[in-house]
N, C-alpha and C positions, 0 to 999 in steps of 0.2 A: 365294684362303683369306686371312683377316685373323689375322696373330698377334698375340697380347696377352701381356704380362709384366705379372703382378701384384706385387706384396710383399706381404708378410703377408697371404698367402692362405691358411692353413692352419684359419682358424675366421673368425666372425662377419660382418663386412663384407667382408672381401677375399674370402671363400669365399663369398657370396651373390652378389657381384658374377662371380666366376670362373661360377658355374651359370648365371649369366641371358646372360653372353655366351657360352658353349658352347652356350646356346640359341638364341641370335642366329646361330651359326656361325661362329664365331671359333673358333680353336685358341687356347688358353690353358696359359701356362705359370704355375704357381702356386711362386712363392716363397715361401718358409721357411725359418726358422733351422734345423731340426729336420726330417731327412725321417722320422724316427719319426710324425710328428703329421698326415703327409699323407695319411692313411686315406681321409678324406673327400674331400679334393680328388681321389683316383684315382677314386672311386666315382663322381663327376660327371663324371668324364672328362677331367680338366685333367692337367697335366704337373707332379708335383713337381719342383722346381728347388731344391737349396738356395741360400740365398742369405740373409745376414747383413747389414744395410745397413749397421752400424757397422764393415763390415770389409773394406776396400778388396780384400783377396787374393778373397774370397770373391764379393763384388760381379764383380769380371774374370773369375772364372772362371762365374760362372753366365750373365755376357751373352756369354763366348767361346762357350759351349756352344750359343746358340740360331741356329738356321738363317738367321733373320730376323725382322723386329719391324717390326710397324705401329701398334703402340698401347702406350704405357707407362702405366700407373697405380701411382702412388708411394702407397701403403695406409698400410704399415708405420708403426705409432706408438706410442708409450707415453706414458702418463699424469703418471708420474713419482711421485714419495714426497712431495713438498712440496704441500699443499693450503692455505696461510695465507703470512705473514709468519715468525712465528717457528718454524718449522721450514725456512725455506728458507737454503740458503748456497750458493756458487758452483758445487760439486760439485752438488748436486740440479739446479740448472737446465742445467748443462752437458750431464748426461746425457741429458736431453729434449732439447736442443737436437741434440746428437748423432746422435740416431734420426730425430727430425721433421723436421729442417730439412735438417742436412750429410747423412744420410743418405738423405735425397731427391736432394741434390746429386753425391752417387757413383754413385749408381745412374744418374740422367740423363745425367749425362758419358759413362759407359761407355758408354748406348745408343745415344748421339748416331749414330756411324756407322753403324750399323743402321738406326736410322729415318731415316737420309739417305738410304738408299736405297729407302725406301716412296713407294709414289706417293701415300699420303694418309697421312703420320706424324701422329700424334695423342696429345699427353701430358696426362694426366688428375693432377691434385696433389689428394690428399683433404686437407682442412683441417676449419675448424669455426667455425659462429657464435662461440663462445668465442674466438676470435682477431678478430671485429668489435667495433670501439671501440660502432658504434651500438646493437649488440645489448647487449655489456657494461653499458651506462650506462642504457637503457633498461626502467623500472619493468615488471613484466609479462611481459617476455622469459625464455624458459629459460635463458637465460644470465647474466641480469642478479645471479642469490645468487652467481655460483661466485667464490670468491675466488682461487683458486690463480693464482700467475703464472707459472711453468715451461710448463703446457703452454699457456697463453691465449696468452703469447710464442711460442712455437714457431709454433702456428698463423698468428697475424700474419704471420710471417716467412714463412710458406709462401703466403700470398696476394701478398703483395708479391713474392715469387719466383716466382712465377706470371706476374705481368704482366710481370717483367723478362724473362723468357725469352719469351713471347712477341714482346715486342718486337724482340729478338736474332733469333727463328727465324719470321720471317714464312710462310715456306711451310708452317710447321706449323700445327697448332690445338692451342693449350696453353692449357688453364682450370683452373679449381680448384674443388672441390666442397664444401659442408658438407650432412652427412647429416641433418644434424638429432638432436633428443634419441631415440634408438634406444636399445632393449633390447638390450645388450649387457655383454659381462663387464667394462668397463670402469666402469660404472656400477650394478653388482650388477644387471643386468636390470632397473633402474627407470625408463627411457624409456618415453615412450609410442609409439611409433613402431617397425613392425616391421622386421627387417632388411631386408626385401625394399623398404619405403618408405624407409630409410635408403640403399638404394643406387640409388635412380630420378636423382637427379641424377649420379651416377659414370657410370653405364650411358648415360644419353642424352648426355655427353660424349664417351664412348667410342666412340659409335655416329656422329657428326659424321664429316659429308663434308667436302672440299676448301671448299666455299664457307661454312661453319659460322664460329661465333664463334671469336673467341680473345682472350685476356687477359681473360675474364671471370670470375665469381664465381659458381655459380649451387648453389641448393637444388632441392628437390623442384618448387616452386612454379614456377622458371625463375630468371629473371638478379636477383641482388639488386644494387642500384643501389648506385655509391658513394656 
């Protein structure tokens, strides 16, 4: 049995990822800041666990409660409150980085002892095409019109972070996914993809075997070339 932990799994992309991996036979622990929001996760057969990626005590307690771990999906993220330059300050970007980047590092570092015991350790970091310079600078892409600095910066960091973890952990499969422009609370459900389409890449990367790729960036159509 494959045991998986997903952060930010009480709704949207995280919840759909949990549903699909349970369907694939995984035992899924659904990380969430507030267990009172876990009814839907329980309904689909996940095991809610209190996990706030910005709180080291919470992270350590959550990982300490797991019996084993094969797959870690760093899905938790925030959009932030700054959407241009005039409303940007250091506090605004620090808040986004603390959740989207530092939070992923907190969880990954706490998970490493368990993952190292697995016969097939897998890490999937959920990023975004908004962190990909080629998409941000190419007219006609979904990402080109987006002016926000903190979110794009954080997702670019997640992509680079994934490559570095993959280099440091050659026995692991460590990859990063781009959900694409998916209808979620983040964008007031304006995205043109369903949450199922938005989890295609994350689920595919979570199901990799030991011979699968590592250090790569994928969307639902496959590898995104650097």
